C-alpha positions in Angstrom: -16.1 10.1 -25.8 -15.6 8.8 -22.2 -14.2 11.2 -19.7 -11.5 9.9 -17.3 -11.1 11.0 -13.7 -10.8 14.8 -13.2 -7.1 15.8 -12.9 -6.5 18.1 -9.9 -5.1 21.5 -10.8 -3.5 22.2 -7.4 -2.6 20.2 -4.3 -5.5 21.9 -2.5 -7.9 20.1 -4.8 -6.5 16.8 -3.6 -8.0 17.5 -0.2 -11.5 17.5 -1.7 -11.1 14.0 -3.0 -13.2 11.2 -1.4 -11.2 9.7 1.5 -12.9 6.3 1.9 -11.7 3.9 -0.8 -12.2 0.2 -0.7 -9.0 -1.8 -1.0 -8.8 -4.6 -3.5 -9.2 -8.1 -2.1 -5.6 -9.1 -2.7 -4.3 -6.0 -0.9 -6.5 -6.8 2.1 -5.5 -10.4 2.4 -1.8 -10.4 1.3 -0.2 -9.6 4.6 -2.2 -12.0 6.8 -2.1 -14.8 4.3 1.6 -14.6 3.7 2.3 -14.6 7.5 -0.1 -17.4 8.0 1.8 -19.5 5.4 5.1 -18.4 7.1 3.8 -19.6 10.5 2.8 -23.0 9.0 6.1 -23.4 7.3 8.0 -22.4 10.4 6.5 -25.4 12.3 7.5 -27.6 9.4 11.1 -26.3 9.5 11.1 -26.9 13.3 10.0 -30.5 12.8 12.6 -31.0 10.1 15.3 -29.6 12.4 14.1 -32.0 15.2 14.2 -34.9 12.7 10.5 -35.6 13.1 8.1 -36.1 10.2 7.2 -32.8 8.6 3.5 -32.9 9.4 3.7 -34.5 12.9 1.9 -32.5 15.6 -0.6 -31.0 13.1 -2.2 -29.0 15.9 1.0 -26.9 16.0 0.7 -26.3 12.2 -2.8 -25.0 12.7 -1.7 -22.8 15.7 1.3 -21.5 13.8 -0.8 -20.6 10.8 -3.5 -19.0 12.9 -0.9 -17.0 14.9 0.6 -15.8 11.6 -2.7 -14.7 10.2 -3.4 -12.8 13.5 0.0 -11.1 13.5 -0.4 -10.2 9.9 -3.8 -8.7 10.4 -2.6 -6.7 13.4 0.4 -5.4 11.4 -1.9 -4.3 8.6 -4.0 -2.4 11.1 -1.0 -0.7 12.6 0.3 0.2 9.2 -3.0 1.6 8.0 -3.3 3.7 11.2 0.2 5.1 10.7 -0.5 6.0 7.0 -3.8 7.6 7.9 -2.0 9.7 10.6 0.7 10.7 8.2 -1.8 11.7 5.5 -3.7 13.8 8.1 -0.6 15.6 9.0 0.1 16.3 5.3 -3.4 17.6 4.7 -3.2 19.8 7.8 0.1 21.3 6.6 -1.3 21.9 3.1 -4.4 23.7 4.5 -2.2 25.9 6.8 0.3 26.8 4.1 -1.5 27.0 0.7 1.1 29.6 -0.6 3.7 26.8 -0.6 1.6 24.8 -3.0 0.9 26.8 -6.1 -1.4 25.7 -8.9 0.2 23.4 -11.5 1.3 24.9 -14.7 -0.2 22.8 -17.4 2.0 22.1 -20.4 1.2 20.6 -23.7 3.5 17.9 -25.1 4.3 20.0 -28.1 5.6 22.8 -25.9 8.0 20.4 -24.1 9.8 19.3 -27.3 12.7 21.3 -28.6 12.9 22.0 -32.4 14.5 19.1 -34.3 17.4 20.0 -36.5 18.7 17.0 -38.5 22.4 16.6 -38.5 23.7 14.9 -41.7 
């Protein structure tokens, strides 16, 4: 029988978990790719509003897409740094106040059900 991941018994055991986890490909590329497409489409909308052909000035499309990818990449870096700092603050608080985080009380499914009395 295959064993799944070990379930932590208390929040303090969560601190022992490995910290470096590779993100999936789609998670890493979603932000920059979507903002790159948004930059490309923004130039198309600008051309449409100016009553020019949609793909005229293709260099602006390339620049808009590249700028969108760069902005998306930087936003992902800022978000990841913020989340890492937040997690570090949480870990620090948990290590300083372990009495606020007692061990989990494990319950079986059968203990959670109330006795069933049919009503007829």
